[in-house]
ROKE-437652 format. One record per residue (C-alpha): x, z, y. Coordinates in steps of 0.05 Angstrom, whole numbers, plus 5000, padded with zeros to 4 digits. Each point is the difference from the previous one (the first is absolute). Example, Ala and Ser with C-alpha at 12.3 -4.5 7.8 and 13.67 -1.06 7.14 Angstrom:
[[5246,5156,4910]]
[[5027,4987,5069]]
This chain:
[[7062,2370,2932]]
[[5073,4988,5021]]
[[5062,5032,4968]]
[[5002,5055,5053]]
[[4929,5022,4984]]
[[5015,5001,4926]]
[[5061,5045,5014]]
[[4958,5047,5044]]
[[4950,5004,4944]]
[[5053,5018,4950]]
[[5024,5055,5048]]
[[4931,5031,5000]]
[[4995,4995,4925]]
[[5067,5035,4992]]
[[4974,5064,5032]]
[[5042,5053,5032]]
[[5043,5021,4940]]
[[5075,5003,5006]]
[[5007,4935,4963]]
[[4952,4967,5047]]
[[5040,5023,5060]]
[[5065,4973,4972]]
[[4963,4936,4982]]
[[4979,4989,5074]]
[[5068,5016,5026]]
[[5032,4952,4951]]
[[4952,4943,5018]]
[[5007,5009,5075]]
[[5075,5009,4999]]
[[5011,4937,4960]]
[[4955,4959,5045]]
[[4954,4978,4946]]
[[4937,4998,5042]]
[[5000,4923,5001]]
[[5023,4990,4929]]
[[4958,4965,4948]]
[[4952,5034,4951]]
[[5048,5001,4939]]
[[5053,5040,5038]]
[[4948,5049,5024]]
[[4977,5012,4928]]
[[5070,5011,4977]]
[[5008,5053,5055]]
[[4934,5033,4980]]
[[5023,5004,4927]]
[[5065,5033,5020]]
[[4961,5049,5042]]
[[4957,5020,4940]]
[[5061,5005,4956]]
[[5031,5047,5050]]
[[4937,5043,5001]]
[[5002,5005,4924]]
[[5073,5021,5002]]
[[4985,5055,5050]]
[[4941,5025,4960]]
[[5041,5000,4935]]
[[5056,5037,5035]]
[[4951,5052,5026]]
[[4973,5010,4929]]
[[5070,5008,4973]]
[[5018,5053,5053]]
[[4935,5037,4986]]
[[5015,5001,4926]]
[[5070,5026,5012]]
[[4976,5055,5045]]
[[4947,5021,4949]]
[[5052,5001,4945]]
[[5047,5043,5040]]
[[4944,5049,5015]]
[[4981,5003,4926]]
[[5072,5014,4982]]
[[5005,5054,5052]]
[[4937,5034,4976]]
[[5022,4995,4927]]
[[5068,5032,5017]]
[[4966,5056,5039]]
[[4953,5014,4943]]
[[5058,5003,4952]]
[[5038,5048,5046]]
[[4938,5046,5006]]
[[4992,5000,4925]]
[[5072,5021,4991]]
[[4991,5056,5051]]
[[4939,5026,4963]]
[[5037,4998,4934]]
[[5058,5037,5031]]
[[4952,5051,5029]]
[[4965,5010,4934]]
[[5067,5011,4965]]
[[5021,5051,5053]]
[[4934,5037,4993]]
[[5007,5004,4924]]
[[5071,5027,5007]]
[[4977,5054,5050]]
[[4942,5021,4955]]
[[5045,5003,4938]]
[[5052,5041,5040]]
[[4947,5051,5019]]
[[4976,5008,4928]]
[[5071,5008,4972]]
[[5031,5044,5053]]
[[4944,5050,5003]]
[[5017,5021,4928]]
[[5076,5000,5008]]
[[5023,5027,5068]]
[[5064,5029,4973]]
[[5022,4932,4974]]
[[4992,4971,5070]]
[[5043,5055,5029]]
[[5056,4987,4951]]
[[4997,4926,5015]]
[[5006,5014,5075]]
[[5062,5044,4991]]
[[5036,4940,4971]]
[[4995,4962,5066]]
[[5040,5007,5063]]
[[4970,5053,5046]]
[[5054,5002,5052]]
[[4982,5008,5074]]
[[5040,4937,5016]]
[[4960,4956,4952]]
[[4934,5029,5022]]
[[5016,4993,5074]]
[[5019,4926,4988]]
[[4935,4989,4962]]
[[4954,5032,5051]]
[[5035,4962,5057]]
[[4991,4935,4964]]
[[4926,5015,4990]]
[[4991,5014,5074]]
[[5040,4942,5028]]
[[4993,4942,4951]]
[[4933,4965,4989]]
[[4979,4998,4927]]
[[4995,4927,4977]]
[[4998,4959,4937]]
[[5075,4994,5003]]
[[5019,5073,5003]]
[[4944,5041,4967]]
[[5030,4996,4930]]
[[5065,5033,5024]]
[[4961,5057,5031]]
[[4959,5008,4936]]
[[5063,5004,4960]]
[[5030,5052,5048]]
[[4940,5046,4988]]
[[4993,4988,4926]]
[[5071,4997,4976]]
[[5052,5019,5051]]
[[4980,5052,5052]]
[[4963,5066,4991]]
[[4962,5006,5065]]
[[4951,5053,4976]]
[[5024,5049,5054]]
[[4992,4946,5053]]
[[4933,4972,4978]]
[[4966,5015,5068]]
[[5054,4963,5038]]
[[4996,4941,4953]]
[[4924,4997,5006]]
[[5005,5004,5076]]
[[5051,4943,4999]]
[[4953,4955,4959]]
[[4942,5019,5046]]
[[5036,4986,5066]]
[[5046,4942,4983]]
[[4986,4929,5023]]
[[4958,4959,4952]]
[[4963,4934,4996]]
[[4929,5000,4974]]
[[5019,4948,4948]]
[[5055,5048,4973]]
[[4954,5060,4990]]
[[5000,4990,4925]]
[[5077,5007,4998]]
[[4996,5065,5040]]
[[4948,5025,4950]]
[[5052,4985,4946]]
[[5050,5046,5034]]
[[4948,5055,5011]]
[[4980,4993,4927]]
[[5070,5010,4976]]
[[5003,5067,5039]]
[[4931,5017,4972]]
[[5021,4988,4927]]
[[5071,5031,5007]]
[[4988,5065,5038]]
[[4946,5033,4958]]
[[5005,5069,5032]]
[[4990,4970,5069]]
[[4947,4951,4979]]
[[4941,5035,5037]]
[[5042,5008,5062]]
[[5021,4926,4998]]
[[4927,4978,4993]]
[[4973,5044,5056]]
[[5057,4983,5049]]
[[4995,4927,4988]]
[[4925,5000,5011]]
[[5007,5044,5063]]
[[5055,4961,5033]]
[[4973,4931,4985]]
[[4930,5015,5020]]
[[5025,5030,5066]]
[[5043,4939,5015]]
[[4948,4948,4978]]
[[4942,5031,5040]]
[[4993,4967,5068]]
[[4987,5038,5064]]
[[4929,5004,5026]]
[[4979,4949,5052]]
[[5006,5052,5054]]
[[5070,5022,4979]]
[[5022,4926,4994]]
[[4974,4987,5071]]
[[5035,5061,5028]]
[[5065,4978,4966]]
[[4994,4931,5030]]
[[4991,5029,5069]]
[[5061,5046,4990]]
[[5043,4942,4979]]
[[4977,4960,5061]]
[[5016,5056,5047]]
[[5068,5008,4967]]
[[5016,4927,5010]]
[[4981,5004,5074]]
[[5042,5061,5014]]
[[5060,4970,4963]]
[[4996,4935,5038]]
[[4971,4958,4942]]
[[5037,4976,4940]]
[[4990,5010,4925]]
[[4979,5072,4996]]
[[4950,4997,4943]]
[[5042,5047,4959]]
[[5021,5049,5054]]
[[4952,5053,4976]]
[[5030,4996,4931]]
[[5071,4998,5026]]
[[4992,5070,5029]]
[[4995,5028,4929]]
[[5064,5016,4964]]
[[5013,4990,4925]]
[[4978,5072,4983]]
[[4932,4985,5030]]
[[4992,4931,4969]]
[[4934,5020,4967]]
[[4967,5005,5068]]
[[5019,4929,5022]]
[[4942,4954,5013]]
[[4998,4948,4944]]
[[4995,4927,5016]]
[[4936,4961,4980]]
[[5040,4963,4947]]
[[5026,5064,4970]]
[[4930,5030,5000]]
[[4976,4940,4963]]
[[5057,5003,4950]]
[[4989,5074,4987]]
[[4925,4989,4988]]
[[5021,4949,4947]]
[[5049,5051,4969]]
[[4944,5053,5000]]
[[4956,4950,4962]]
[[5056,4983,4950]]
[[5012,5074,4985]]
[[4927,5008,4982]]
[[5001,4939,4957]]
[[5060,5025,4960]]
[[4968,5068,4990]]
[[5044,5043,5046]]
[[4945,5014,5052]]
[[4938,5024,4963]]
[[4945,4972,5045]]
[[4985,4938,5039]]
[[4966,5041,5055]]
[[5065,5007,5038]]
[[5007,4924,5004]]
[[4927,4992,5021]]
[[5008,5053,5054]]
[[5057,4961,5032]]
[[4960,4934,4995]]
[[4942,5036,5033]]
[[5042,5021,5058]]
[[5022,4928,5011]]
[[4929,4976,4998]]
[[4978,5051,5053]]
[[5049,4972,5052]]
[[4961,4977,5062]]
[[5019,4935,5036]]
[[4971,5021,5067]]
[[5042,5063,5001]]
[[5066,4977,4970]]
[[5000,4924,4991]]
[[5073,4995,4977]]
[[4992,5056,4948]]
[[4935,4968,4978]]
[[5035,4934,4985]]
[[5057,5036,4964]]
[[4948,5037,4957]]
[[4964,4935,4987]]
[[5065,4969,4976]]
[[5013,5059,4955]]
[[4930,4995,4969]]
[[5007,4926,4988]]
[[5067,5008,4966]]
[[4973,5058,4958]]
[[4941,4958,4978]]
[[5043,4942,4982]]
[[5048,5044,4958]]
[[4949,5046,4967]]
[[4933,4964,5002]]
[[4992,5005,4925]]
[[5027,5069,4990]]
[[4963,5037,5057]]
[[4944,4951,5021]]
[[4980,4974,4932]]
[[5004,4928,5028]]
[[5040,4940,4977]]
[[5066,4988,5035]]
[[4981,4980,5071]]
[[5047,4941,5011]]
[[4992,4974,4929]]
[[4925,4994,4996]]
[[4999,4931,5029]]
[[5049,4941,5003]]
[[4978,4984,5070]]
[[5053,4978,5048]]
[[4974,5049,5051]]
[[5031,5059,4962]]
[[5009,5062,5042]]
[[5072,5026,4999]]
[[5017,5070,5023]]
[[5072,5013,5022]]
[[5042,5055,4968]]
């Protein structure tokens, strides 16, 4: 067997791995086909070393990716635990407020008289609730306004409507429940009204249209786009409503999802007395039909997935969906 046959044999032994490919390229490009046996052996050794380096690097990258995933899951678990502790504290505060205020309504009325009840302050507060989304950065200021600064007892309905209709992210539902709870604890005489209106408004907004209604709306929007010469007219039906008729505006899918989360939070902190209102909304989402209204079906599917991820333990009795496994194929649902 000559040197060329030995080299061809070594090619076959190297296989088709990345190191083997580079080995062949290196040998051919350097014109080593006619070299002696010792030089061929050296080249083979370098090829195997290169293979080992690639494998080691791959293992290192895999370990880094696994470590990042574990850190992400650990951080998410810690955040969820903090949310549950905050929710538990809020529920205890609400329950304590109910027990205390029922026996001392006069004391609450005297307390409210010490706060500012001017029309200007109340108008500013209701406008803020309607136009500014409640988030982690601003909810404490709103809570302070209700509990220490402004007597909005005569404007409780407007404030509730503002909380119900305002923009909100599903991940910020807990902070909105903090604001609603501050009203619930402060305005004792209006407590039943606050509870009922919050439930009514939120359930109405969170409940999706039926499949037939969603299909009809899609056809109406399509016809409107054709008559107006195309363009972005998705919100034209809403734009025809003025501010006085804001309650009748069609909510966006993301707003419906966020209000479902807020409805769930209000039950978990003991403002809404039954989970049936939450389950009724979930049932409506689950009844959406793909064949009739495919876009609405996908929106409902997204809402259900987000709800399951956020409240799997509280409403479904299951472990947290995204934390049950450290698999790299974790499912992520956008907010």
